[in-house]
C-alpha positions, 0 to 999 in steps of 0.5 A: 485501475480503481483505487478504493478504501477499505469500506469501498473495497468491501462494498464493491467486492460484495456487488462485483466479486470478479471485476473487469478492471484492476482494483487496488487496495492502497491500505495493503500497499501502505502496510507492505511498504511500512513493513519493508521500511521497518525491516530495513531500519531495524537491520541498520539502514539509516531511516532517512535513506530508507524513506528517500525514494518516497520523499519529495524534493 
């Protein structure tokens, strides 16, 4: 597995558009999770409860 930022992902994709390893774009994951949390909070969930699993003890 390789974690890349947007610039690195763009450059890597230009050089190797079909890599042999899993490549993950962390920014897309952050955007997906943020959208999911926003929906939960907008629908009435307590913000502290919505983010609980992402918080460190």
